[in-house]
C-alpha positions as CSV (number, residue, x, y, z in Angstrom):
1,M,34.9,52.1,-15.1
2,S,32.0,54.1,-13.9
3,L,28.6,52.9,-15.0
4,D,25.2,54.4,-14.2
5,P,23.0,51.6,-12.7
6,T,19.8,53.7,-13.1
7,P,17.6,52.6,-16.0
8,V,17.2,55.2,-18.7
9,P,15.0,55.4,-21.8
10,D,16.2,53.9,-25.0
11,S,19.3,55.8,-26.3
12,P,20.8,55.8,-29.8
13,F,24.1,55.2,-28.1
14,R,23.3,52.2,-26.0
15,S,24.2,48.7,-26.9
16,E,21.0,46.9,-26.0
17,P,19.0,45.7,-29.1
18,S,16.2,48.1,-30.0
19,A,14.0,49.2,-32.9
20,R,16.8,51.5,-33.9
21,D,18.8,48.4,-35.0
22,Q,16.0,47.3,-37.4
23,V,16.4,50.3,-39.8
24,P,19.2,51.0,-42.2
25,Q,22.3,52.2,-40.4
26,F,24.3,55.4,-41.2
27,V,27.4,57.0,-39.9
28,L,28.3,60.7,-39.6
29,P,31.9,61.1,-40.9
30,L,34.2,63.6,-39.3
31,V,37.7,64.3,-40.5
32,V,40.3,66.0,-38.4
33,R,43.3,67.6,-40.0
34,I,46.5,66.3,-38.5
35,E,49.6,67.7,-40.2
36,R,52.9,66.1,-39.0
37,A,54.6,69.4,-38.3
38,E,51.7,71.1,-36.4
39,P,49.1,68.6,-35.0
40,P,46.2,70.2,-33.2
41,A,46.0,70.2,-29.4
42,R,43.8,67.3,-28.1
43,T,41.3,69.4,-26.2
44,D,40.8,71.8,-29.0
45,A,40.3,68.9,-31.4
46,L,37.6,67.5,-29.1
47,E,35.8,70.9,-28.8
48,T,36.0,71.6,-32.5
49,A,34.5,68.2,-33.3
50,A,31.7,68.8,-30.9
51,R,31.0,72.2,-32.5
52,A,31.1,70.6,-36.0
53,V,28.3,68.2,-35.0
54,L,26.2,71.1,-33.7
55,V,26.8,73.1,-36.9
56,M,25.7,70.1,-39.0
57,L,22.6,69.6,-36.9
58,D,21.7,73.3,-37.2
59,D,22.5,73.8,-40.9
60,A,19.6,74.7,-43.1
61,R,20.5,71.8,-45.4
62,S,20.0,69.4,-42.6
63,V,16.4,70.3,-41.7
64,G,13.0,70.7,-43.3
65,D,13.3,70.2,-47.0
66,G,17.1,70.8,-47.1
67,E,19.2,68.6,-49.4
68,W,20.7,66.7,-46.4
69,A,17.5,66.6,-44.4
70,Q,16.3,63.1,-45.4
71,V,19.6,61.4,-44.7
72,M,20.0,63.3,-41.4
73,R,16.5,62.0,-40.4
74,D,17.5,58.4,-41.5
75,W,20.7,58.7,-39.5
76,Q,18.9,59.9,-36.3
77,D,16.3,57.2,-36.6
78,A,19.0,54.6,-36.3
79,R,22.1,54.4,-34.0
80,I,23.8,57.7,-33.9
81,R,27.2,56.6,-35.1
82,K,30.1,58.9,-35.7
83,V,33.5,58.0,-37.0
84,V,36.5,60.3,-36.9
85,R,39.3,59.8,-39.5
86,R,42.5,61.8,-40.0
87,A,43.9,63.6,-43.1
88,R,46.8,65.7,-44.0
89,G,48.1,67.5,-47.1
90,A,46.5,66.4,-50.3
91,E,44.2,64.1,-48.4
92,W,42.7,67.0,-46.6
93,R,42.4,69.0,-49.8
94,R,40.4,66.2,-51.3
95,T,38.0,66.1,-48.4
96,E,37.3,69.8,-49.1
97,T,35.9,68.9,-52.6
98,L,33.1,66.8,-51.0
99,P,29.9,68.4,-49.7
100,G,30.4,69.1,-46.0
101,I,31.2,71.8,-43.5
102,S,34.6,72.8,-42.1
103,V,34.9,74.1,-38.6
104,T,38.0,75.7,-37.2
105,G,39.1,75.9,-33.6
106,K,42.2,77.5,-32.1
107,S,44.5,74.9,-33.6
108,A,42.2,72.2,-34.9
109,E,40.3,71.9,-38.2
110,V,37.5,69.4,-38.5
111,R,35.3,68.7,-41.5
112,V,31.9,67.1,-41.0
113,F,29.9,65.4,-43.8
114,P,26.3,64.4,-44.3
115,P,25.7,60.8,-43.0
116,V,26.6,57.9,-45.3
117,P,25.6,54.2,-45.2
118,L,27.9,52.1,-43.1
119,D,29.1,50.4,-46.3
120,G,28.8,53.4,-48.6
121,W,31.6,55.7,-47.7
122,P,32.8,58.0,-50.5
123,K,36.2,56.7,-51.7
124,E,37.9,60.0,-50.7
125,L,36.9,59.3,-47.1
126,A,37.0,55.5,-47.1
127,K,40.8,55.5,-47.7
128,L,41.5,57.8,-44.7
129,Q,42.9,56.2,-41.5
130,V,41.0,55.9,-38.3
131,S,44.1,55.2,-36.3
132,G,46.8,57.8,-35.7
133,T,44.6,60.3,-34.0
134,D,46.6,60.3,-30.8
135,L,47.0,63.9,-29.7
136,D,48.3,65.7,-26.7
137,D,47.7,69.0,-25.0
138,P,50.9,71.1,-24.8
139,R,49.6,72.3,-21.3
140,P,46.7,71.3,-19.2
141,P,43.5,73.1,-20.3
142,A,42.3,76.0,-18.2
143,A,39.1,75.7,-16.2
144,A,35.9,76.1,-18.3
145,E,34.6,79.6,-18.3
146,P,31.5,80.1,-16.0
147,G,28.2,79.8,-17.9
148,T,29.8,77.8,-20.8
149,P,28.4,74.4,-21.7
150,V,30.8,71.7,-20.6
151,L,31.1,68.2,-22.0
152,W,32.5,66.2,-19.1
153,L,34.6,63.1,-19.9
154,N,34.6,60.0,-17.7
155,P,38.0,60.0,-15.8
156,D,37.9,56.2,-15.7
157,V,37.6,55.5,-19.5
158,E,40.7,55.8,-21.7
159,M,40.0,56.8,-25.3
160,S,42.1,57.8,-28.3
161,A,41.6,61.3,-29.4
162,G,39.5,60.2,-32.4
163,K,37.2,58.1,-30.1
164,A,36.9,61.0,-27.7
165,M,36.1,63.4,-30.5
166,A,33.2,61.2,-31.5
167,Q,32.0,60.9,-27.9
168,A,32.2,64.7,-27.4
169,G,30.0,65.0,-30.5
170,H,27.5,62.6,-29.0
171,G,27.3,64.7,-25.9
172,A,26.8,67.9,-27.8
173,Q,24.1,66.3,-29.8
174,L,22.2,65.0,-26.7
175,A,22.3,68.5,-25.2
176,W,21.0,70.0,-28.5
177,W,18.1,67.6,-28.5
178,E,17.1,68.6,-25.0
179,L,17.1,72.4,-25.7
180,S,14.1,74.5,-26.8
181,D,14.2,76.3,-30.1
182,E,14.9,79.5,-28.3
183,E,17.8,78.0,-26.3
184,R,19.2,76.5,-29.5
185,G,19.1,79.9,-31.2
186,A,20.9,81.5,-28.3
187,W,23.6,78.9,-28.4
188,R,23.9,79.3,-32.2
189,D,24.1,83.1,-32.0
190,A,26.9,82.9,-29.5
191,G,28.9,80.7,-31.9
192,F,28.3,77.4,-30.1
193,P,30.7,78.0,-27.2
194,L,31.6,74.8,-25.3
195,S,34.4,73.2,-23.3
196,V,35.5,69.6,-23.1
197,R,37.0,68.7,-19.8
198,T,37.7,65.5,-17.8
199,A,35.8,65.4,-14.5
200,D,37.4,64.3,-11.3
201,P,36.0,61.1,-9.9
202,V,33.8,62.7,-7.3
203,R,32.4,65.2,-9.7
204,W,31.8,62.5,-12.3
205,R,29.6,60.5,-9.9
206,E,27.6,63.6,-9.2
207,L,27.2,64.3,-12.9
208,V,26.1,60.7,-13.7
209,G,23.3,61.0,-11.2
210,S,22.3,64.6,-12.1
211,G,19.8,63.8,-14.8
212,L,21.9,65.7,-17.4
213,P,22.3,64.1,-20.9
214,L,24.5,61.0,-20.5
215,V,26.3,59.2,-23.3
216,R,26.4,55.4,-23.0
217,D,28.6,54.0,-25.8
218,A,27.5,51.1,-27.9
219,G,30.9,49.5,-27.6
220,F,31.7,49.2,-31.3
221,T,35.3,50.3,-30.8
222,E,37.8,50.7,-28.0
223,I,35.6,50.5,-25.0
224,A,33.1,48.2,-23.4
225,P,29.4,48.3,-24.4
226,G,27.4,50.5,-22.1
227,S,30.3,52.5,-20.9
228,C,29.3,56.0,-19.8
229,T,31.6,58.4,-21.6
230,V,30.2,61.9,-21.5
231,V,27.8,64.1,-19.5
232,A,26.6,67.2,-21.2
233,E,26.2,70.1,-18.8
234,H,24.5,73.0,-20.5
235,P,23.3,75.9,-18.3
236,A,19.8,75.8,-19.8
237,L,19.5,72.2,-18.7
238,R,20.2,72.8,-15.0
């Protein structure tokens, strides 16, 4: 498992105790639609989840005096937790009755909701399963288009599709925080294009030491605390 030995500033994704642990904790719920007959491709699900996080961060209701702005601030003041659950059929239709935003990819549909307290999930979401998000790509994804932001996955860390979707969302969020208002606007106007790809081991080591936004997971589920999972490579950050 690749770990970055270089000290970095306090991160909302790191497992070390910090002031972020002393405030109320929230989670950003994401629901991926997985129908039995036509499940989405894994890479498309990861990319759609990352875009959903960006759309939520950029939404007018999430900033300023928007109706979701306070809970978004509370969530970002604490650990930036994201949980991905799955839904199909009537379950999916029920999620559409709750305030949130649906984002569609080539084959994937993901709905993202305003943050909720760790123990305060709406019943329509609380009953959905976290497990069962194992997805496959029908064929290896093509190389990322030049100039497109890429969220690079650690080749040494195995994750379920749901876990990887959350990690891709983390990477997109870290990149968003690093951009200027002008750079954010350009990304938004382009439709938040991005790719999620697994780096080869040599490339991964280069990325970890590059100074680009790096996700270190808190280790709540699936993987060890402090594991480096994603590097966000946005052209504006090079």
